[in-house]
N, C-alpha and C positions, 0 to 999 in steps of 0.2 A: 052811228055816233052823232050826237047833236053838235051843232056849231059851238055851243057854249062849252061842251066837254072837250072838243078839239082845241079851243082856245086855252082852256085851263091846262090841258096836257102840254101844249106848246110852251106855256109860261113855266110850268114845272120843269120841263126839260131844259129850257133856257137858263133857269136858276141853277140847275145842276152843272151845266157846262160852264157857266160863269164862275161858279165856286168849286170847280173841280179839285183844286189843291186841298181844300178843306175836306172834301169827301175822301180823297186819297189818303189823307192823314188818318181819318177814321179807319179806313181799310188797313193801313199799316199798323196802327195801334192794336186793332183786334187781332190781326194775323200774328204779330210779334208777341202778343200776350199769350197766344197758343203755342207758338214756336219761335223762340228768340233768334233762331238762325234762318228763318224763312226769308225769301226774297219776293218782292212784288214788282211786276212790270206792267206797263201799258203796251198794247200792240194794236194793230188794225188801224182804222181811220184816224183815231186820235193821235197815235204815235206818229203817223205819217202826215199829220196836219192837213187832212182832207175830209174831215168830218162835217156833217150838217146836223141840225137839231134832231133829225129823225134817226141818226146813227146810234148804234149801241156803243157802250164804252167797254172795250175788251180789256180785261185785267187777268194777268197770269200770276198765280200764287204758286211758288215753288217751296214745297215742304214735304216732310216725311209723315205728316199727320194725315188722317183720313179726310178725304174731300167733304164728306157729310158734316164732319165736325166743324170744319172751317166755314163752309157755306151756311150752316145753321147759326154760327156766331155772328157772321156778317148780316144775315137776315134780321137777327134780333136787334142789331144796331141800325137798321133801316137801309142797308145796302141792298137795293132791289133794282128792278128795271129803271133806267136803261143800262145798268151794269151787267155785263156778261162775264162772270168770274169762272176761270178755268183753274182748277187745282191739280197740280201735277208734281211728280218727283223730279229729282235732278236729272235722271236719264231722259225724261220727256222734255226737259228744258232744251236739250241739244236739238231736238226735232223742231221745236218752236223757233229756236234761234236760226235754223237753216231756212225756215219758210217765211219768217216775218221779221220786221224791224221791231226790236224790243227796246223799250225806253224804261229805265229804272224809275219807279214811282217816286222815290225820295229825291232823285235828281230833278224830275219834273216839278215837284213841289218847290224845291230850292230855287229853280230858275223862275218860276212864276211868282214867287214871293219876294224876289229881290227888287 
């Protein structure tokens, strides 16, 4: 990868992290448009506040809808790398909650927007 491409990618990722609440709002809107009862969480390095610009942004979507349906809708709205979206049902939420710090996306948005 050329130096110019590396710089462009670093700028793109910095913009995403700087505007993360806006991107999370898009994710929430898309997911809740598919399933009004869905829950969206951050986990991993962003939730633990130990991320760097090369980190991915782990997002957990809890829904009864098919993962492919949710992922395709998010992709259409531009939610791609560095987002790593995991689509699971309520039973799987319990496993994630035991293994990782989960931060509700709507609470993250509210705290960062205040």
